[in-house]
N, C-alpha and C positions, 0 to 999 in steps of 0.2 A: 700729380707728379711724384715719383719715387725719389728719395733721399738715397744716394749711393755714396760711400766712403770713396776719399778721392784715393786712388791709386797709391803706394807707397813709395816717392820719388825721392831719392838720399842723394841725388847728382850734385846737389849745390849745398849738402850738408856741412863741407868742409870750409867752405867760403863763408857760410852763415856763422859758425863758430869762430873762425879766425875774426871776422866783424865783432863778434861779441867779445872777444879777448881783447880786440883793440879798443874797443869802448871800454870796457873793464878799468886799463890801464890809464887810460886818459882819466875817468873818472879818480880811480885811486892817486893819481898823480894832484890831480885838483884839490884834492880833498887832504893831503899831505901838506900841500901849501897853507890850505884854511886852518889846518890843525895848529900850524906853527904861529899863526897871526889871530888865534883865538884866544880869550883870557877866562873865559868861562870854564873851570874846570868839569862840571857836568859836561856840558857840550864838547868839550875835546875829548872826554873819555867814550861818548856815542860816537862822535868822528872815528876815534881809534878802532872801536869796535866794528862799526861799517867798513874800515878797511880790513880788517881782520877776516872779516867774512869773505870780501874780494879776493883775498889773497887763497883762501881755499877754493872759492869757485874758480880762480884762474889755473887752480892746480887740477880739477875735476875737468874742466874746459880741454887744456891741454892733455889729459888722457883721454878725452873722447875725440879730439882731434886727430891724435894718434891712431886710436881704433878706426877710426871713419877713414883715414887715407889708407889704412890698410884695407878695408873691405873694399874702398874705390879702386885700388891697384886690383884687386881679386874679383872685380866683376860683381861685388855684391852678392856673392852664392853665400 
């Protein structure tokens, strides 16, 4: 049996990216709450750094979803 790569199916990319954005926002907010309740400075700093990475990821995902939406509207040409 020969392994063939699956065809590139981007039809649901916008939905997948939006789901990732939503999950990242939820995690960001939960971490913000946790930061406010943590006394350990090291742990607090680590959580703040994690949320900084999440903010960067959100920017990238928003840019990516915009590009995907344009490609989808143009029929992925």
